[in-house]
C-alpha positions in Angstrom: -26.4 22.8 61.8 -26.3 23.2 57.8 -24.4 21.1 55.4 -21.9 23.9 54.6 -20.8 25.8 58.7 -20.0 29.6 58.1 -16.7 28.8 58.0 -17.3 26.8 54.9 -16.1 22.9 56.1 -18.6 20.3 55.3 -20.0 19.2 58.6 -18.0 21.4 61.0 -15.2 19.0 60.3 -13.7 19.0 56.0 -12.9 21.7 54.5 -14.8 22.7 51.1 -11.5 23.4 49.1 -9.7 19.7 50.3 -12.7 18.0 49.7 -13.1 18.9 46.0 -9.4 18.3 45.4 -10.1 14.8 46.8 -12.9 13.6 44.5 -10.9 15.4 41.6 -7.5 13.4 42.3 -10.0 10.1 42.5 -12.7 10.0 40.1 -9.1 10.2 38.1 -7.3 8.2 39.3 -10.6 5.4 39.0 -11.2 7.5 35.1 -7.9 6.0 34.6 -8.3 1.6 35.9 -11.1 1.9 34.1 -10.1 3.7 30.7 -6.9 0.8 31.2 -9.4 -2.1 31.8 -11.4 -1.5 29.0 -8.3 -1.4 26.8 -6.5 -4.6 27.6 -10.3 -6.4 27.0 -10.3 -5.4 23.4 -7.1 -6.6 23.5 -7.4 -10.3 23.9 -4.4 -12.2 22.4 -6.4 -13.6 18.6 -2.9 -15.1 16.9 -3.9 -16.5 13.6 -0.7 -18.2 11.4 0.4 -16.3 8.0 3.3 -16.8 5.8 6.3 -14.4 6.3 9.3 -13.7 3.5 11.8 -12.0 4.8 15.1 -11.0 2.9 18.8 -11.2 4.5 21.8 -8.8 3.2 24.9 -9.5 2.2 25.9 -12.4 4.8 29.0 -14.7 5.1 28.6 -18.0 4.5 28.9 -19.4 7.9 25.1 -17.3 9.0 23.8 -18.6 5.7 24.5 -22.4 6.9 23.1 -22.3 10.4 20.3 -20.8 9.1 17.9 -24.5 9.3 14.8 -24.8 8.6 12.6 -25.0 12.4 14.5 -22.3 13.2 12.7 -20.3 15.8 13.6 -16.5 15.5 12.9 -13.7 18.4 12.3 -10.5 17.8 15.8 -9.3 19.0 15.0 -6.3 20.5 11.4 -7.3 22.3 12.4 -11.1 22.6 9.5 -11.8 21.8 8.9 -15.0 18.7 8.7 -13.8 15.2 8.1 -16.9 13.6 9.1 -20.3 12.2 12.0 -21.2 9.5 10.2 -23.0 7.0 13.2 -23.0 4.0 15.4 -20.7 1.8 13.9 -19.3 -0.9 16.8 -18.7 -2.7 20.5 -18.4 -1.4 21.9 -15.9 -4.6 25.6 -14.1 -4.0 24.9 -10.6 -2.8 25.7 -7.8 -5.5 27.2 -4.3 -5.2 27.3 -1.3 -7.3 31.1 -1.2 -8.3 32.8 1.9 -10.6 35.7 -0.4 -12.9 38.7 1.1 -13.8 36.7 2.5 -17.3 33.7 4.6 -14.7 31.2 1.8 -16.1 29.1 1.5 -13.3 27.8 -1.8 -12.6 26.9 -4.5 -10.3 29.4 -7.1 -8.7 29.4 -10.3 -6.8 31.0 -9.9 -3.6 32.7 -12.8 -3.0 31.8 -15.1 0.2 28.5 -11.8 0.7 25.3 -13.8 0.0 21.5 -12.4 -0.2 19.0 -14.6 1.4 15.3 -15.7 0.8 13.4 -17.3 4.2 10.2 -18.0 4.1 8.6 -17.6 7.8 5.6 -18.8 9.9 4.3 -16.1 11.7 2.3 -16.6 15.0 0.1 -12.3 14.5 -2.9 -10.6 15.9 -4.7 -9.9 12.2 -7.3 -6.4 12.8 -8.6 -3.8 11.3 -4.8 -1.1 11.7 -2.5 -4.0 10.4 -0.5 -7.0 11.8 1.1 -7.1 14.5 3.8 -10.0 15.6 5.5 -9.8 18.3 3.6 -7.1 19.2 5.5 -4.8 17.1 3.1 -3.3 14.0 4.9 -4.4 10.2 4.5 -4.4 6.9 6.0 -4.9 4.6 9.2 -3.2 3.5 9.6 -2.7 7.5 13.5 -4.2 8.3 13.9 -5.2 12.0 16.3 -7.4 13.8 16.0 -10.9 14.4 17.7 -13.3 16.3 18.2 -17.3 17.2 19.9 -19.2 19.7 22.8 -19.4 16.7 22.5 -16.3 15.6 21.6 -12.8 14.5 20.5 -10.9 11.7 19.1 -7.4 10.3 15.9 -7.9 7.4 13.7 -6.2 5.1 9.4 -7.9 5.3 9.4 -8.6 1.3 5.9 -10.5 1.5 2.8 -11.2 3.6 -0.1 -13.5 3.8 -2.4 -13.6 5.7 
């Protein structure tokens, strides 16, 4: 009795085509497990504290007063920590371009609306590819939505210092 008989079965019991399909499936499963186990080993959380400056535009005075030093801000979508508020660098009246009755275009302050610049201390994963804050790639100019336990707002990242 040979390894493969006249009907194409291995040891007279298993069809060679079925055996080949089974081996391919097993190789794919083990290859996937190996690949994803290697990815998790290379992306360990080695975080460092970085300084992030954000700008919040066109908000009311209630939100300006609600934002205080020490507040922990979270990514509104993922719920991961984005950073701790260190200070409000500036609070300026919000301005928009307005066309006057004489046709002149100029910036005018909008009553009751403000632009606020916040300094944050953020835990980040810094790699050669970029900076991840709360598992989200972050760049100067990035727009994001942040929240605390009392408020939520949209903001722009205007500076990142490693």
